[in-house]
C-alpha positions in Angstrom: -3.0 -115.4 14.2 -1.2 -115.1 10.9 -2.3 -113.2 8.3 -4.5 -111.3 10.0 -4.0 -107.6 11.1 -6.1 -104.8 12.2 -4.8 -102.5 9.7 -6.1 -105.3 7.3 -9.6 -105.4 8.1 -9.5 -101.2 8.7 -8.3 -100.8 4.6 -10.9 -102.9 3.4 -13.9 -101.2 5.8 -12.3 -97.7 4.7 -12.3 -98.5 1.0 -15.9 -99.9 0.8 -16.9 -96.8 2.8 -15.1 -94.4 0.7 -16.3 -96.0 -2.7 -19.9 -95.0 -1.3 -18.8 -91.8 -0.4 -17.8 -90.9 -3.9 -20.7 -92.6 -5.6 -22.8 -90.2 -3.0 -20.4 -87.0 -3.9 -20.6 -87.6 -8.0 -24.5 -87.5 -7.7 -24.6 -84.8 -5.7 -21.9 -82.8 -8.1 -24.3 -83.4 -11.0 -26.8 -81.8 -9.1 -25.3 -78.8 -8.5 -24.4 -78.4 -12.0 -27.7 -79.0 -13.0 -28.8 -76.0 -11.0 -26.3 -73.6 -11.3 -26.9 -74.3 -14.9 -29.5 -71.0 -15.1 -27.7 -68.8 -12.6 -24.4 -70.0 -10.5 -25.1 -67.7 -7.8 -26.7 -69.8 -4.8 -28.1 -66.4 -3.4 -30.7 -66.1 -6.0 -31.2 -69.3 -7.4 -33.0 -71.5 -4.6 -32.9 -74.5 -6.5 -28.7 -74.3 -6.4 -29.2 -73.4 -2.8 -30.9 -76.4 -2.2 -28.0 -78.5 -3.4 -25.8 -76.9 -1.9 -27.1 -77.4 1.7 -28.0 -81.2 0.6 -24.2 -81.7 -0.1 -22.7 -79.7 2.8 -25.2 -81.7 5.0 -23.2 -84.8 3.4 -20.1 -83.5 4.3 -19.2 -82.2 0.5 -15.9 -80.6 0.4 -16.2 -76.7 -0.4 -13.6 -77.2 -2.9 -15.8 -80.0 -4.8 -18.8 -77.9 -4.6 -17.0 -75.0 -6.1 -16.1 -77.3 -9.2 -19.3 -78.6 -9.6 -20.4 -74.9 -10.0 -17.0 -73.9 -12.3 -18.0 -76.8 -14.5 -21.3 -75.0 -15.9 -18.5 -72.1 -17.1 -15.9 -74.9 -18.5 -16.7 -75.5 -22.4 -14.4 -78.3 -22.4 -16.9 -79.8 -19.8 -20.0 -82.2 -21.1 -23.2 -80.9 -20.7 -25.3 -82.5 -18.3 -28.7 -83.3 -19.0 -31.8 -84.2 -17.2 -34.0 -87.5 -17.7 -37.1 -88.7 -15.9 -38.0 -92.2 -16.3 -41.5 -93.4 -15.3 -42.1 -97.5 -14.9 -44.3 -100.5 -13.5 -42.7 -102.5 -11.5 -43.0 -106.2 -9.9 -46.6 -106.2 -8.8 -48.0 -103.0 -10.4 -46.3 -100.4 -8.4 -45.1 -97.2 -9.9 -41.3 -96.0 -10.2 -40.4 -92.6 -11.5 -36.9 -92.2 -12.0 -34.8 -89.0 -11.9 -31.4 -89.2 -13.6 -28.7 -86.7 -14.6 -26.5 -87.8 -17.3 -23.6 -86.6 -19.6 -24.8 -88.9 -22.4 -28.7 -89.3 -21.9 -28.9 -92.3 -25.3 -26.4 -94.6 -22.7 -28.2 -93.8 -19.3 -31.9 -94.4 -21.4 -30.4 -97.7 -22.7 -28.9 -98.6 -19.0 -31.9 -98.0 -17.2 -34.2 -99.9 -19.8 -32.1 -103.2 -19.9 -32.2 -102.7 -15.9 -35.8 -102.1 -15.8 -36.7 -105.3 -17.6 -33.7 -107.5 -16.6 -36.4 -106.9 -13.4 -39.5 -107.4 -14.3 -40.4 -103.6 -14.9 -41.4 -101.8 -17.7 -40.8 -98.6 -19.3 -44.4 -96.7 -19.9 -44.8 -93.1 -21.3 -44.0 -90.3 -19.1 -46.8 -88.4 -17.0 -48.9 -91.7 -17.3 -47.8 -92.9 -13.1 -48.5 -89.4 -11.6 -52.1 -90.2 -10.8 -50.7 -93.4 -9.0 -48.2 -91.4 -6.9 -51.1 -89.1 -5.6 -53.4 -91.5 -4.9 -52.8 -93.6 -1.0 -49.8 -95.7 -1.4 -50.1 -99.6 -2.1 -49.7 -103.1 0.0 -47.8 -105.8 -2.0 -47.1 -109.1 -1.4 -44.6 -110.3 0.0 -42.8 -111.8 -3.5 -43.4 -108.7 -5.0 -42.3 -106.4 -2.4 -38.6 -108.2 -2.4 -38.7 -108.0 -6.1 -38.9 -104.1 -6.0 -36.7 -103.5 -3.3 -33.7 -105.7 -5.5 -34.9 -103.5 -8.4 -34.8 -100.1 -6.2 -31.2 -100.9 -5.0 -30.1 -101.3 -8.1 -31.5 -98.3 -9.5 -29.4 -96.4 -6.4 -26.2 -98.5 -7.3 -26.5 -96.7 -11.0 -24.2 -93.1 -10.9 -26.7 -91.2 -12.9 -29.9 -92.2 -10.9 -30.7 -89.4 -8.8 -34.2 -90.1 -7.1 -36.4 -92.9 -7.1 -39.7 -92.1 -6.4 -42.3 -95.2 -5.9 -45.9 -95.9 -4.2 -45.1 -98.9 -1.5 -46.7 -98.5 1.4 -43.5 -98.7 3.8 -41.0 -97.7 1.8 
């Protein structure tokens, strides 16, 4: 059994799980920073309290949460901005993407490129709200697979916080 060791397997699995955890913590830290923008007190800021509760549910250390809140008072840190992009996905599905970024132009360009490479197109903000209020839609299997690939690619982007769609069963 030369070349195989239990530690080697554990090391690779740990690296993958640490990378996923780091991505989740990064998204939660940006969410906390944006929520603390108006009022850094979680007792009076319900949006901040909800973001902190979400971070605690993901086992984010308190030190990381405190740093995310303090980032709003540190002028040397880049200011974060919220972005909302609406797109028509493969098969006419509605996709609404919420992102938090320190560089609005970069994130919008990356999202547009990703969407167009997966057969989706950006539409005007507010034009898909009616599609999300209506009943979820059933789509053919080939479009379902294309949408799942697109949604996974969006989820892998660091700046993307949430993705909402009207596909039945997702």
